[in-house]
C-alpha positions in Angstrom: -1.5 -91.9 -12.2 -2.5 -88.5 -13.6 0.4 -88.5 -16.1 -1.0 -91.6 -18.0 -4.7 -90.9 -17.6 -6.3 -90.1 -20.9 -9.1 -87.6 -21.4 -12.2 -88.5 -23.3 -14.0 -86.5 -25.9 -17.2 -85.1 -24.2 -20.3 -86.9 -25.6 -21.8 -83.6 -26.9 -18.6 -83.0 -29.0 -18.4 -86.5 -30.5 -20.9 -85.9 -33.3 -19.4 -82.5 -34.2 -15.9 -83.9 -34.4 -17.1 -87.0 -36.3 -18.8 -84.8 -38.9 -15.8 -82.6 -39.2 -13.4 -85.5 -39.6 -15.8 -87.1 -42.2 -15.8 -83.9 -44.2 -12.0 -83.7 -44.2 -11.9 -87.4 -45.2 -14.2 -86.5 -48.1 -11.9 -83.7 -49.2 -8.9 -86.0 -49.1 -10.8 -88.6 -51.2 -11.7 -86.0 -53.7 -8.1 -85.0 -53.9 -7.0 -88.6 -54.5 -9.6 -89.1 -57.2 -8.9 -85.8 -59.1 -5.2 -86.0 -58.6 -2.8 -83.5 -56.9 -2.1 -81.7 -60.2 -5.6 -80.5 -60.8 -6.7 -79.1 -57.4 -9.7 -76.8 -57.6 -9.8 -73.4 -55.8 -12.8 -74.5 -53.9 -10.8 -77.5 -52.5 -8.0 -75.2 -51.3 -10.6 -72.9 -49.7 -12.2 -75.8 -47.9 -8.8 -77.0 -46.7 -7.9 -73.5 -45.4 -11.3 -73.3 -43.6 -10.6 -76.7 -42.1 -7.3 -75.4 -40.7 -9.2 -72.7 -38.7 -11.9 -75.1 -37.6 -9.4 -77.6 -36.4 -7.7 -74.9 -34.4 -11.0 -73.9 -32.8 -11.6 -77.5 -31.8 -8.2 -77.7 -30.2 -6.9 -80.2 -32.8 -3.5 -78.5 -33.3 -1.8 -81.4 -35.0 -4.6 -81.8 -37.5 -4.6 -78.0 -38.1 -0.8 -78.1 -38.8 -1.1 -81.0 -41.2 -4.0 -79.4 -43.1 -2.0 -76.2 -43.4 1.0 -78.1 -44.7 -1.1 -80.0 -47.2 -2.7 -76.7 -48.5 0.7 -75.0 -48.7 2.2 -77.9 -50.7 -0.8 -78.1 -53.1 -0.6 -74.3 -53.7 3.2 -74.5 -54.2 2.8 -77.4 -56.6 0.5 -75.3 -58.9 3.6 -73.3 -59.8 6.0 -76.2 -60.5 6.7 -77.7 -63.8 8.1 -81.0 -62.6 6.3 -83.8 -60.7 4.8 -83.9 -57.3 6.8 -83.6 -54.1 7.4 -86.5 -51.7 6.4 -84.1 -48.9 2.9 -83.9 -50.4 2.4 -87.6 -50.3 3.8 -87.8 -46.8 1.5 -85.3 -45.3 -1.5 -86.8 -47.2 -0.7 -90.2 -45.7 -0.3 -88.7 -42.2 -3.6 -86.9 -42.5 -5.4 -90.1 -43.5 -3.8 -92.0 -40.7 -4.7 -89.2 -38.2 -8.3 -89.2 -39.3 -8.6 -93.0 -39.1 -7.2 -92.9 -35.5 -9.5 -90.0 -34.7 -12.6 -92.0 -35.8 -11.4 -95.0 -33.8 -10.9 -92.8 -30.7 -14.4 -91.4 -31.0 -15.8 -94.9 -31.2 -14.0 -95.9 -28.0 -15.0 -92.7 -26.2 -18.6 -93.2 -27.3 -18.6 -96.8 -26.1 -17.0 -95.8 -22.8 -19.8 -93.2 -22.3 -22.4 -96.0 -22.6 -20.8 -98.2 -19.8 
């Protein structure tokens, strides 16, 4: 059935997407280690660049989550009180998305070998 048939990531794109998702995972780890209250300008610039790259790769959901995280971090810089729940929610969703992305790439790579 065409409605339930999944598409696979082309083998030539697997490594590019893997490197991209690894870089975003690294940025998220840096955010976690430094804390959401002390976000560097370079981190925000990297997130904004990742938004554009995710769009170029056709990863609309990832792009939207990255844009939301960046916006929340920028907004938080101007707040006196604590961190927003929304910030934690989008951070968690991004980590889950990237984990599932890596697993999907592993499956697609294994399927290409069969």
